[in-house]
NUDOPA-955266 format. One record per residue (C-alpha): residue number from 1; residue in three letters; x, y, z. Coordinates in steps of 0.05 Angstrom, whole numbers, plus 5000, padded with zeros to 4 digits. Layout:
N
node pos NUM code ALA px X py Y pz Z
...
//
This chain:
483
node pos 1 code UNK px 7702 py 4453 pz 7785
node pos 2 code UNK px 7706 py 4413 pz 7720
node pos 3 code UNK px 7655 py 4427 pz 7663
node pos 4 code UNK px 7597 py 4378 pz 7647
node pos 5 code UNK px 7614 py 4327 pz 7593
node pos 6 code UNK px 7576 py 4335 pz 7531
node pos 7 code UNK px 7578 py 4258 pz 7513
node pos 8 code UNK px 7572 py 4193 pz 7553
node pos 9 code UNK px 7599 py 4133 pz 7528
node pos 10 code UNK px 7542 py 4078 pz 7515
node pos 11 code UNK px 7556 py 4001 pz 7497
node pos 12 code UNK px 7526 py 3953 pz 7449
node pos 13 code UNK px 7547 py 3888 pz 7418
node pos 14 code UNK px 7597 py 3920 pz 7370
node pos 15 code UNK px 7624 py 3960 pz 7422
node pos 16 code UNK px 7630 py 4032 pz 7460
node pos 17 code UNK px 7600 py 4092 pz 7425
node pos 18 code UNK px 7601 py 4167 pz 7449
node pos 19 code UNK px 7531 py 4197 pz 7450
node pos 20 code UNK px 7503 py 4268 pz 7467
node pos 21 code UNK px 7502 py 4264 pz 7544
node pos 22 code UNK px 7428 py 4294 pz 7545
node pos 23 code UNK px 7406 py 4238 pz 7495
node pos 24 code UNK px 7356 py 4184 pz 7517
node pos 25 code UNK px 7378 py 4146 pz 7460
node pos 26 code UNK px 7444 py 4098 pz 7461
node pos 27 code UNK px 7497 py 4063 pz 7420
node pos 28 code UNK px 7455 py 4032 pz 7366
node pos 29 code UNK px 7421 py 4097 pz 7353
node pos 30 code UNK px 7485 py 4132 pz 7352
node pos 31 code UNK px 7510 py 4083 pz 7297
node pos 32 code UNK px 7449 py 4092 pz 7256
node pos 33 code UNK px 7454 py 4167 pz 7257
node pos 34 code UNK px 7531 py 4156 pz 7230
node pos 35 code UNK px 7511 py 4106 pz 7180
node pos 36 code UNK px 7453 py 4140 pz 7151
node pos 37 code UNK px 7465 py 4214 pz 7139
node pos 38 code UNK px 7422 py 4210 pz 7075
node pos 39 code UNK px 7362 py 4260 pz 7074
node pos 40 code UNK px 7346 py 4289 pz 7139
node pos 41 code UNK px 7277 py 4256 pz 7133
node pos 42 code UNK px 7254 py 4229 pz 7198
node pos 43 code UNK px 7209 py 4170 pz 7207
node pos 44 code UNK px 7139 py 4204 pz 7215
node pos 45 code UNK px 7119 py 4218 pz 7286
node pos 46 code UNK px 7059 py 4180 pz 7278
node pos 47 code UNK px 7094 py 4114 pz 7266
node pos 48 code UNK px 7142 py 4129 pz 7325
node pos 49 code UNK px 7078 py 4140 pz 7366
node pos 50 code UNK px 7052 py 4078 pz 7348
node pos 51 code UNK px 7108 py 4045 pz 7364
node pos 52 code UNK px 7106 py 4073 pz 7430
node pos 53 code UNK px 7044 py 4052 pz 7440
node pos 54 code UNK px 7065 py 3979 pz 7417
node pos 55 code UNK px 7123 py 3978 pz 7470
node pos 56 code UNK px 7076 py 4000 pz 7520
node pos 57 code UNK px 7027 py 3946 pz 7514
node pos 58 code UNK px 7081 py 3894 pz 7504
node pos 59 code UNK px 7106 py 3908 pz 7574
node pos 60 code UNK px 7043 py 3904 pz 7606
node pos 61 code UNK px 7027 py 3839 pz 7571
node pos 62 code UNK px 7097 py 3804 pz 7587
node pos 63 code UNK px 7085 py 3832 pz 7659
node pos 64 code UNK px 7015 py 3791 pz 7661
node pos 65 code UNK px 7049 py 3736 pz 7631
node pos 66 code UNK px 7101 py 3731 pz 7685
node pos 67 code UNK px 7159 py 3748 pz 7639
node pos 68 code UNK px 7173 py 3812 pz 7662
node pos 69 code UNK px 7183 py 3843 pz 7736
node pos 70 code UNK px 7119 py 3884 pz 7747
node pos 71 code UNK px 7158 py 3950 pz 7765
node pos 72 code UNK px 7206 py 3946 pz 7711
node pos 73 code UNK px 7142 py 3935 pz 7661
node pos 74 code UNK px 7110 py 3998 pz 7695
node pos 75 code UNK px 7167 py 4037 pz 7685
node pos 76 code UNK px 7177 py 4009 pz 7610
node pos 77 code UNK px 7098 py 4026 pz 7600
node pos 78 code UNK px 7104 py 4090 pz 7627
node pos 79 code UNK px 7164 py 4112 pz 7584
node pos 80 code UNK px 7134 py 4079 pz 7521
node pos 81 code UNK px 7066 py 4115 pz 7532
node pos 82 code UNK px 7115 py 4182 pz 7531
node pos 83 code UNK px 7136 py 4159 pz 7463
node pos 84 code UNK px 7064 py 4152 pz 7446
node pos 85 code UNK px 7045 py 4214 pz 7469
node pos 86 code UNK px 7093 py 4254 pz 7426
node pos 87 code UNK px 7134 py 4276 pz 7488
node pos 88 code UNK px 7195 py 4242 pz 7470
node pos 89 code UNK px 7192 py 4260 pz 7388
node pos 90 code UNK px 7263 py 4299 pz 7391
node pos 91 code UNK px 7297 py 4235 pz 7417
node pos 92 code UNK px 7279 py 4199 pz 7347
node pos 93 code UNK px 7341 py 4228 pz 7300
node pos 94 code UNK px 7346 py 4175 pz 7255
node pos 95 code UNK px 7340 py 4185 pz 7178
node pos 96 code UNK px 7283 py 4140 pz 7140
node pos 97 code UNK px 7331 py 4114 pz 7093
node pos 98 code UNK px 7362 py 4063 pz 7140
node pos 99 code UNK px 7359 py 3989 pz 7145
node pos 100 code UNK px 7301 py 3962 pz 7110
node pos 101 code UNK px 7274 py 3927 pz 7167
node pos 102 code UNK px 7272 py 3991 pz 7210
node pos 103 code UNK px 7312 py 3958 pz 7257
node pos 104 code UNK px 7352 py 4025 pz 7270
node pos 105 code UNK px 7283 py 4056 pz 7286
node pos 106 code UNK px 7262 py 3999 pz 7332
node pos 107 code UNK px 7331 py 4001 pz 7373
node pos 108 code UNK px 7323 py 4075 pz 7373
node pos 109 code UNK px 7256 py 4063 pz 7411
node pos 110 code UNK px 7281 py 4009 pz 7455
node pos 111 code UNK px 7338 py 4052 pz 7480
node pos 112 code UNK px 7297 py 4115 pz 7489
node pos 113 code UNK px 7247 py 4075 pz 7531
node pos 114 code UNK px 7301 py 4036 pz 7565
node pos 115 code UNK px 7337 py 4099 pz 7587
node pos 116 code UNK px 7270 py 4134 pz 7607
node pos 117 code UNK px 7248 py 4074 pz 7644
node pos 118 code UNK px 7314 py 4071 pz 7683
node pos 119 code UNK px 7303 py 4149 pz 7703
node pos 120 code UNK px 7225 py 4131 pz 7727
node pos 121 code UNK px 7259 py 4070 pz 7770
node pos 122 code UNK px 7304 py 4126 pz 7804
node pos 123 code UNK px 7368 py 4112 pz 7775
node pos 124 code UNK px 7416 py 4156 pz 7734
node pos 125 code UNK px 7415 py 4166 pz 7658
node pos 126 code UNK px 7466 py 4118 pz 7625
node pos 127 code UNK px 7458 py 4061 pz 7682
node pos 128 code UNK px 7440 py 3997 pz 7650
node pos 129 code UNK px 7378 py 3977 pz 7694
node pos 130 code UNK px 7329 py 3970 pz 7639
node pos 131 code UNK px 7357 py 3935 pz 7577
node pos 132 code UNK px 7337 py 3953 pz 7504
node pos 133 code UNK px 7332 py 3883 pz 7479
node pos 134 code UNK px 7321 py 3839 pz 7540
node pos 135 code UNK px 7269 py 3879 pz 7572
node pos 136 code UNK px 7236 py 3935 pz 7524
node pos 137 code UNK px 7238 py 3881 pz 7462
node pos 138 code UNK px 7218 py 3825 pz 7497
node pos 139 code UNK px 7175 py 3777 pz 7454
node pos 140 code UNK px 7192 py 3823 pz 7393
node pos 141 code UNK px 7228 py 3837 pz 7331
node pos 142 code UNK px 7239 py 3893 pz 7285
node pos 143 code UNK px 7212 py 3848 pz 7237
node pos 144 code UNK px 7145 py 3842 pz 7262
node pos 145 code UNK px 7139 py 3904 pz 7306
node pos 146 code UNK px 7151 py 3957 pz 7250
node pos 147 code UNK px 7105 py 3931 pz 7206
node pos 148 code UNK px 7053 py 3932 pz 7259
node pos 149 code UNK px 7077 py 4004 pz 7275
node pos 150 code UNK px 7064 py 4021 pz 7207
node pos 151 code UNK px 6997 py 3988 pz 7201
node pos 152 code UNK px 6972 py 4023 pz 7260
node pos 153 code UNK px 7000 py 4094 pz 7241
node pos 154 code UNK px 6967 py 4089 pz 7177
node pos 155 code UNK px 6898 py 4064 pz 7197
node pos 156 code UNK px 6903 py 4119 pz 7257
node pos 157 code UNK px 6918 py 4173 pz 7199
node pos 158 code UNK px 6863 py 4150 pz 7157
node pos 159 code UNK px 6809 py 4145 pz 7213
node pos 160 code UNK px 6826 py 4209 pz 7247
node pos 161 code UNK px 6853 py 4255 pz 7188
node pos 162 code UNK px 6834 py 4231 pz 7115
node pos 163 code UNK px 6770 py 4205 pz 7126
node pos 164 code UNK px 6740 py 4264 pz 7165
node pos 165 code UNK px 6774 py 4310 pz 7117
node pos 166 code UNK px 6735 py 4276 pz 7056
node pos 167 code UNK px 6670 py 4273 pz 7094
node pos 168 code UNK px 6675 py 4348 pz 7098
node pos 169 code UNK px 6690 py 4361 pz 7030
node pos 170 code UNK px 6633 py 4315 pz 7011
node pos 171 code UNK px 6585 py 4358 pz 7057
node pos 172 code UNK px 6609 py 4419 pz 7026
node pos 173 code UNK px 6596 py 4393 pz 6952
node pos 174 code UNK px 6534 py 4373 pz 6969
node pos 175 code UNK px 6521 py 4445 pz 6995
node pos 176 code UNK px 6536 py 4471 pz 6925
node pos 177 code UNK px 6499 py 4415 pz 6891
node pos 178 code UNK px 6439 py 4436 pz 6923
node pos 179 code UNK px 6451 py 4509 pz 6911
node pos 180 code UNK px 6467 py 4501 pz 6845
node pos 181 code UNK px 6407 py 4452 pz 6831
node pos 182 code UNK px 6368 py 4495 pz 6783
node pos 183 code UNK px 6430 py 4529 pz 6747
node pos 184 code UNK px 6432 py 4499 pz 6676
node pos 185 code UNK px 6501 py 4498 pz 6638
node pos 186 code UNK px 6529 py 4458 pz 6579
node pos 187 code UNK px 6546 py 4387 pz 6591
node pos 188 code UNK px 6620 py 4368 pz 6555
node pos 189 code UNK px 6648 py 4306 pz 6529
node pos 190 code UNK px 6716 py 4301 pz 6497
node pos 191 code UNK px 6719 py 4370 pz 6511
node pos 192 code UNK px 6661 py 4389 pz 6457
node pos 193 code UNK px 6597 py 4414 pz 6477
node pos 194 code UNK px 6544 py 4367 pz 6494
node pos 195 code UNK px 6474 py 4365 pz 6518
node pos 196 code UNK px 6454 py 4405 pz 6582
node pos 197 code UNK px 6460 py 4388 pz 6652
node pos 198 code UNK px 6443 py 4420 pz 6708
node pos 199 code UNK px 6507 py 4449 pz 6751
node pos 200 code UNK px 6473 py 4416 pz 6813
node pos 201 code UNK px 6480 py 4355 pz 6775
node pos 202 code UNK px 6552 py 4361 pz 6766
node pos 203 code UNK px 6566 py 4373 pz 6839
node pos 204 code UNK px 6525 py 4315 pz 6857
node pos 205 code UNK px 6575 py 4271 pz 6820
node pos 206 code UNK px 6631 py 4306 pz 6852
node pos 207 code UNK px 6602 py 4292 pz 6923
node pos 208 code UNK px 6587 py 4216 pz 6901
node pos 209 code UNK px 6661 py 4210 pz 6877
node pos 210 code UNK px 6685 py 4234 pz 6950
node pos 211 code UNK px 6639 py 4187 pz 6984
node pos 212 code UNK px 6661 py 4125 pz 6945
node pos 213 code UNK px 6734 py 4148 pz 6962
node pos 214 code UNK px 6716 py 4147 pz 7033
node pos 215 code UNK px 6683 py 4085 pz 7038
node pos 216 code UNK px 6741 py 4049 pz 7004
node pos 217 code UNK px 6787 py 4082 pz 7054
node pos 218 code UNK px 6741 py 4060 pz 7110
node pos 219 code UNK px 6749 py 3990 pz 7087
node pos 220 code UNK px 6826 py 4007 pz 7086
node pos 221 code UNK px 6825 py 4023 pz 7158
node pos 222 code UNK px 6793 py 3955 pz 7178
node pos 223 code UNK px 6838 py 3917 pz 7131
node pos 224 code UNK px 6904 py 3951 pz 7166
node pos 225 code UNK px 6882 py 3928 pz 7230
node pos 226 code UNK px 6910 py 3856 pz 7214
node pos 227 code UNK px 6980 py 3865 pz 7242
node pos 228 code UNK px 7045 py 3824 pz 7242
node pos 229 code UNK px 7059 py 3824 pz 7316
node pos 230 code UNK px 7076 py 3756 pz 7345
node pos 231 code UNK px 7116 py 3728 pz 7282
node pos 232 code UNK px 7183 py 3761 pz 7311
node pos 233 code UNK px 7241 py 3749 pz 7263
node pos 234 code UNK px 7216 py 3705 pz 7204
node pos 235 code UNK px 7143 py 3692 pz 7220
node pos 236 code UNK px 7154 py 3628 pz 7265
node pos 237 code UNK px 7135 py 3668 pz 7332
node pos 238 code UNK px 7212 py 3647 pz 7365
node pos 239 code UNK px 7217 py 3676 pz 7432
node pos 240 code UNK px 7151 py 3699 pz 7445
node pos 241 code UNK px 7097 py 3675 pz 7493
node pos 242 code UNK px 7046 py 3641 pz 7445
node pos 243 code UNK px 6988 py 3688 pz 7480
node pos 244 code UNK px 7033 py 3755 pz 7477
node pos 245 code UNK px 7006 py 3774 pz 7405
node pos 246 code UNK px 6932 py 3762 pz 7418
node pos 247 code UNK px 6938 py 3800 pz 7491
node pos 248 code UNK px 6976 py 3860 pz 7466
node pos 249 code UNK px 6929 py 3870 pz 7400
node pos 250 code UNK px 6869 py 3863 pz 7445
node pos 251 code UNK px 6896 py 3924 pz 7485
node pos 252 code UNK px 6916 py 3965 pz 7424
node pos 253 code UNK px 6851 py 3955 pz 7392
node pos 254 code UNK px 6818 py 3980 pz 7463
node pos 255 code UNK px 6864 py 4040 pz 7464
node pos 256 code UNK px 6856 py 4061 pz 7392
node pos 257 code UNK px 6787 py 4038 pz 7372
node pos 258 code UNK px 6815 py 4001 pz 7314
node pos 259 code UNK px 6801 py 3929 pz 7299
node pos 260 code UNK px 6870 py 3903 pz 7314
node pos 261 code UNK px 6880 py 3833 pz 7311
node pos 262 code UNK px 6938 py 3782 pz 7297
node pos 263 code UNK px 6957 py 3771 pz 7227
node pos 264 code UNK px 6920 py 3701 pz 7198
node pos 265 code UNK px 6988 py 3682 pz 7172
node pos 266 code UNK px 7050 py 3711 pz 7196
node pos 267 code UNK px 7096 py 3693 pz 7139
node pos 268 code UNK px 7047 py 3730 pz 7089
node pos 269 code UNK px 7047 py 3793 pz 7140
node pos 270 code UNK px 7123 py 3797 pz 7143
node pos 271 code UNK px 7151 py 3770 pz 7080
node pos 272 code UNK px 7104 py 3815 pz 7038
node pos 273 code UNK px 7068 py 3882 pz 7046
node pos 274 code UNK px 7008 py 3870 pz 7009
node pos 275 code UNK px 6968 py 3910 pz 7061
node pos 276 code UNK px 7011 py 3970 pz 7052
node pos 277 code UNK px 7003 py 3962 pz 6978
node pos 278 code UNK px 6925 py 3962 pz 6981
node pos 279 code UNK px 6925 py 4021 pz 7030
node pos 280 code UNK px 6971 py 4063 pz 6986
node pos 281 code UNK px 6928 py 4047 pz 6924
node pos 282 code UNK px 6868 py 4065 pz 6961
node pos 283 code UNK px 6898 py 4135 pz 6979
node pos 284 code UNK px 6919 py 4142 pz 6908
node pos 285 code UNK px 6849 py 4128 pz 6885
node pos 286 code UNK px 6826 py 4184 pz 6935
node pos 287 code UNK px 6873 py 4229 pz 6903
node pos 288 code UNK px 6859 py 4217 pz 6833
node pos 289 code UNK px 6785 py 4228 pz 6843
node pos 290 code UNK px 6802 py 4298 pz 6880
node pos 291 code UNK px 6851 py 4311 pz 6823
node pos 292 code UNK px 6789 py 4306 pz 6775
node pos 293 code UNK px 6747 py 4351 pz 6819
node pos 294 code UNK px 6798 py 4402 pz 6825
node pos 295 code UNK px 6816 py 4401 pz 6750
node pos 296 code UNK px 6744 py 4410 pz 6734
node pos 297 code UNK px 6735 py 4466 pz 6781
node pos 298 code UNK px 6796 py 4504 pz 6756
node pos 299 code UNK px 6769 py 4497 pz 6687
node pos 300 code UNK px 6700 py 4518 pz 6696
node pos 301 code UNK px 6724 py 4582 pz 6740
node pos 302 code UNK px 6775 py 4597 pz 6678
node pos 303 code UNK px 6767 py 4671 pz 6648
node pos 304 code UNK px 6733 py 4711 pz 6667
node pos 305 code UNK px 6724 py 4738 pz 6599
node pos 306 code UNK px 6765 py 4691 pz 6550
node pos 307 code UNK px 6750 py 4624 pz 6591
node pos 308 code UNK px 6689 py 4585 pz 6611
node pos 309 code UNK px 6671 py 4624 pz 6674
node pos 310 code UNK px 6618 py 4582 pz 6694
node pos 311 code UNK px 6635 py 4581 pz 6764
node pos 312 code UNK px 6665 py 4646 pz 6806
node pos 313 code UNK px 6719 py 4622 pz 6846
node pos 314 code UNK px 6734 py 4655 pz 6915
node pos 315 code UNK px 6791 py 4711 pz 6907
node pos 316 code UNK px 6833 py 4684 pz 6962
node pos 317 code UNK px 6898 py 4723 pz 6940
node pos 318 code UNK px 6925 py 4765 pz 6885
node pos 319 code UNK px 6936 py 4719 pz 6822
node pos 320 code UNK px 6994 py 4750 pz 6788
node pos 321 code UNK px 7059 py 4792 pz 6804
node pos 322 code UNK px 7053 py 4827 pz 6738
node pos 323 code UNK px 6975 py 4824 pz 6715
node pos 324 code UNK px 6934 py 4870 pz 6761
node pos 325 code UNK px 6866 py 4837 pz 6786
node pos 326 code UNK px 6881 py 4769 pz 6765
node pos 327 code UNK px 6851 py 4718 pz 6802
node pos 328 code UNK px 6882 py 4642 pz 6799
node pos 329 code UNK px 6850 py 4575 pz 6820
node pos 330 code UNK px 6912 py 4569 pz 6874
node pos 331 code UNK px 6864 py 4526 pz 6921
node pos 332 code UNK px 6853 py 4476 pz 6864
node pos 333 code UNK px 6925 py 4480 pz 6845
node pos 334 code UNK px 6949 py 4465 pz 6911
node pos 335 code UNK px 6908 py 4404 pz 6916
node pos 336 code UNK px 6928 py 4378 pz 6848
node pos 337 code UNK px 7002 py 4381 pz 6870
node pos 338 code UNK px 6990 py 4344 pz 6933
node pos 339 code UNK px 6952 py 4293 pz 6887
node pos 340 code UNK px 7014 py 4291 pz 6842
node pos 341 code UNK px 7058 py 4276 pz 6910
node pos 342 code UNK px 7012 py 4220 pz 6926
node pos 343 code UNK px 7009 py 4186 pz 6860
node pos 344 code UNK px 7090 py 4190 pz 6856
node pos 345 code UNK px 7089 py 4162 pz 6933
node pos 346 code UNK px 7045 py 4107 pz 6914
node pos 347 code UNK px 7093 py 4087 pz 6856
node pos 348 code UNK px 7151 py 4086 pz 6905
node pos 349 code UNK px 7110 py 4041 pz 6953
node pos 350 code UNK px 7096 py 3993 pz 6894
node pos 351 code UNK px 7170 py 3992 pz 6882
node pos 352 code UNK px 7183 py 3967 pz 6948
node pos 353 code UNK px 7154 py 3900 pz 6932
node pos 354 code UNK px 7207 py 3868 pz 6888
node pos 355 code UNK px 7244 py 3876 pz 6955
node pos 356 code UNK px 7198 py 3834 pz 6993
node pos 357 code UNK px 7243 py 3773 pz 6986
node pos 358 code UNK px 7238 py 3711 pz 7025
node pos 359 code UNK px 7214 py 3722 pz 7095
node pos 360 code UNK px 7221 py 3798 pz 7106
node pos 361 code UNK px 7195 py 3859 pz 7063
node pos 362 code UNK px 7261 py 3896 pz 7072
node pos 363 code UNK px 7232 py 3965 pz 7050
node pos 364 code UNK px 7176 py 3983 pz 7105
node pos 365 code UNK px 7213 py 4044 pz 7129
node pos 366 code UNK px 7205 py 4088 pz 7066
node pos 367 code UNK px 7134 py 4045 pz 7050
node pos 368 code UNK px 7110 py 4069 pz 7117
node pos 369 code UNK px 7136 py 4141 pz 7107
node pos 370 code UNK px 7107 py 4149 pz 7036
node pos 371 code UNK px 7040 py 4120 pz 7058
node pos 372 code UNK px 7033 py 4159 pz 7126
node pos 373 code UNK px 7058 py 4226 pz 7098
node pos 374 code UNK px 7005 py 4219 pz 7036
node pos 375 code UNK px 6952 py 4209 pz 7085
node pos 376 code UNK px 6968 py 4263 pz 7123
node pos 377 code UNK px 6983 py 4314 pz 7061
node pos 378 code UNK px 6922 py 4289 pz 7025
node pos 379 code UNK px 6876 py 4301 pz 7088
node pos 380 code UNK px 6904 py 4373 pz 7096
node pos 381 code UNK px 6899 py 4397 pz 7023
node pos 382 code UNK px 6828 py 4365 pz 7017
node pos 383 code UNK px 6801 py 4408 pz 7083
node pos 384 code UNK px 6839 py 4467 pz 7052
node pos 385 code UNK px 6803 py 4459 pz 6988
node pos 386 code UNK px 6737 py 4449 pz 7017
node pos 387 code UNK px 6738 py 4511 pz 7066
node pos 388 code UNK px 6779 py 4559 pz 7023
node pos 389 code UNK px 6744 py 4539 pz 6954
node pos 390 code UNK px 6692 py 4497 pz 6948
node pos 391 code UNK px 6652 py 4530 pz 7006
node pos 392 code UNK px 6652 py 4600 pz 6970
node pos 393 code UNK px 6634 py 4571 pz 6899
node pos 394 code UNK px 6585 py 4617 pz 6861
node pos 395 code UNK px 6550 py 4595 pz 6799
node pos 396 code UNK px 6548 py 4650 pz 6743
node pos 397 code UNK px 6503 py 4671 pz 6684
node pos 398 code UNK px 6553 py 4648 pz 6634
node pos 399 code UNK px 6528 py 4575 pz 6638
node pos 400 code UNK px 6453 py 4588 pz 6621
node pos 401 code UNK px 6478 py 4640 pz 6567
node pos 402 code UNK px 6513 py 4584 pz 6534
node pos 403 code UNK px 6462 py 4527 pz 6539
node pos 404 code UNK px 6415 py 4565 pz 6496
node pos 405 code UNK px 6468 py 4574 pz 6438
node pos 406 code UNK px 6489 py 4506 pz 6448
node pos 407 code UNK px 6485 py 4459 pz 6386
node pos 408 code UNK px 6473 py 4397 pz 6426
node pos 409 code UNK px 6402 py 4425 pz 6433
node pos 410 code UNK px 6390 py 4389 pz 6371
node pos 411 code UNK px 6391 py 4323 pz 6405
node pos 412 code UNK px 6327 py 4338 pz 6433
node pos 413 code UNK px 6298 py 4337 pz 6360
node pos 414 code UNK px 6322 py 4268 pz 6348
node pos 415 code UNK px 6257 py 4229 pz 6373
node pos 416 code UNK px 6214 py 4278 pz 6337
node pos 417 code UNK px 6251 py 4288 pz 6264
node pos 418 code UNK px 6299 py 4229 pz 6265
node pos 419 code UNK px 6381 py 4236 pz 6274
node pos 420 code UNK px 6395 py 4251 pz 6205
node pos 421 code UNK px 6345 py 4315 pz 6200
node pos 422 code UNK px 6365 py 4333 pz 6271
node pos 423 code UNK px 6443 py 4329 pz 6251
node pos 424 code UNK px 6423 py 4376 pz 6186
node pos 425 code UNK px 6393 py 4430 pz 6238
node pos 426 code UNK px 6453 py 4426 pz 6282
node pos 427 code UNK px 6502 py 4439 pz 6219
node pos 428 code UNK px 6461 py 4491 pz 6192
node pos 429 code UNK px 6460 py 4527 pz 6261
node pos 430 code UNK px 6533 py 4521 pz 6262
node pos 431 code UNK px 6544 py 4549 pz 6199
node pos 432 code UNK px 6501 py 4604 pz 6200
node pos 433 code UNK px 6511 py 4627 pz 6267
node pos 434 code UNK px 6434 py 4617 pz 6285
node pos 435 code UNK px 6411 py 4578 pz 6347
node pos 436 code UNK px 6383 py 4509 pz 6336
node pos 437 code UNK px 6317 py 4539 pz 6357
node pos 438 code UNK px 6315 py 4585 pz 6299
node pos 439 code UNK px 6342 py 4537 pz 6244
node pos 440 code UNK px 6291 py 4486 pz 6270
node pos 441 code UNK px 6232 py 4534 pz 6262
node pos 442 code UNK px 6257 py 4552 pz 6193
node pos 443 code UNK px 6268 py 4475 pz 6167
node pos 444 code UNK px 6217 py 4435 pz 6195
node pos 445 code UNK px 6137 py 4445 pz 6206
node pos 446 code UNK px 6143 py 4435 pz 6284
node pos 447 code UNK px 6102 py 4488 pz 6314
node pos 448 code UNK px 6137 py 4545 pz 6353
node pos 449 code UNK px 6097 py 4521 pz 6423
node pos 450 code UNK px 6120 py 4450 pz 6408
node pos 451 code UNK px 6188 py 4478 pz 6394
node pos 452 code UNK px 6192 py 4512 pz 6455
node pos 453 code UNK px 6172 py 4445 pz 6495
node pos 454 code UNK px 6219 py 4403 pz 6459
node pos 455 code UNK px 6279 py 4452 pz 6459
node pos 456 code UNK px 6269 py 4471 pz 6534
node pos 457 code UNK px 6341 py 4458 pz 6568
node pos 458 code UNK px 6312 py 4439 pz 6635
node pos 459 code UNK px 6272 py 4385 pz 6598
node pos 460 code UNK px 6340 py 4352 pz 6574
node pos 461 code UNK px 6369 py 4341 pz 6643
node pos 462 code UNK px 6331 py 4281 pz 6658
node pos 463 code UNK px 6305 py 4213 pz 6625
node pos 464 code UNK px 6243 py 4215 pz 6585
node pos 465 code UNK px 6208 py 4160 pz 6540
node pos 466 code UNK px 6229 py 4180 pz 6468
node pos 467 code UNK px 6179 py 4179 pz 6415
node pos 468 code UNK px 6188 py 4139 pz 6344
node pos 469 code UNK px 6212 py 4188 pz 6298
node pos 470 code UNK px 6181 py 4145 pz 6237
node pos 471 code UNK px 6112 py 4146 pz 6264
node pos 472 code UNK px 6104 py 4218 pz 6290
node pos 473 code UNK px 6153 py 4248 pz 6242
node pos 474 code UNK px 6129 py 4313 pz 6225
node pos 475 code UNK px 6120 py 4336 pz 6149
node pos 476 code UNK px 6181 py 4370 pz 6123
node pos 477 code UNK px 6172 py 4452 pz 6116
node pos 478 code UNK px 6185 py 4486 pz 6052
node pos 479 code UNK px 6260 py 4498 pz 6043
node pos 480 code UNK px 6282 py 4563 pz 6067
node pos 481 code UNK px 6331 py 4615 pz 6035
node pos 482 code UNK px 6400 py 4584 pz 6031
node pos 483 code UNK px 6452 py 4615 pz 6083
//
């Protein structure tokens, strides 16, 4: 008995190609695999799944419009649904560094869906019963389908991954803000001591940053719902039914829960990638907000004896291979590295713009890769940071201790004795090693009980109607002994 063949012969417009016998893809995919052995990076599964969903509803609409046999359309839709559900992920071998329109990935999907639909109809794999171009790709072009899939994948990733992750982090930060509500610490500007703040106020600021980033991303989700489908090759809609795109978009909106709608101008949707650039910028903005928070948390937890040590970080793993007992801010560092990656990926997306020439933005595969990957990475890192760091943070006694020795307490004297005299008190305290309270008691005639009220750090953590220092300035006290 002859052994089973390991390959089969497939055909496209350029001729015959041998493909693995078990593969659903055909000649065009095989050519792309041979042409682009660049990185081993594959098109993200989310984009492949979105592409499958577009093909599924394209087939259904084409049948509804009388352009495709109902039985064939049903088989195509079923096969495309398998792609959308991730059941055929192993059938997408093309490198992401490929043709700039994503034609290789579009044809990969067309061939896989055509072969699987042929099987669903009861025929052997390799029989040309369902055609990748004539049937699966009917009413479409790579130039409108790939941008559409990227938009849908990015919007889906934002809605289901990054927005919920930021919501969870926001909740955790607000919980820490409440827990640290009355804990005083030294404010810092220019890395120098400033007037006191409550640790809870600081964390409320972090929570607000995350909330604003989340809100901007929610707006981005809606913006990405405007898709290029219907423009076909150059934006004119050649070879597609005028009702095709609107009907497919309506079906996609229903199944995804996204506000999917046809582009207002197809030339803008395909000849540029403004929506992707704006979305990437919003993700970068969220990453930079998280980088600020993670950096602050790492600094506030520095120590425990030679640093700020105003926060105690959760000890999630040993911090050193040589120094016993060391605990590092590893969760903050992990998030910071992801943020660095996202910023770099955004720069790559921006660099795609010079190649949006004439009627095609010919960099969609790599722009889509970076955008979707950044969303997924940032979502994972933000969730991890929330669970393994923020939720376990504790405030230490170090913050209140440093407040009482802070020179910026002299700020509270300004409304009473004026800026110049308050500065003299601060300088004297810095030179002598005394506290502001001790120097003020020596150098001013302010009664001790009034000094207690004026220099109460808790009073300094909110607004207050200032006094006029000229009208209520106490008489200067007798000069004390020189320091």
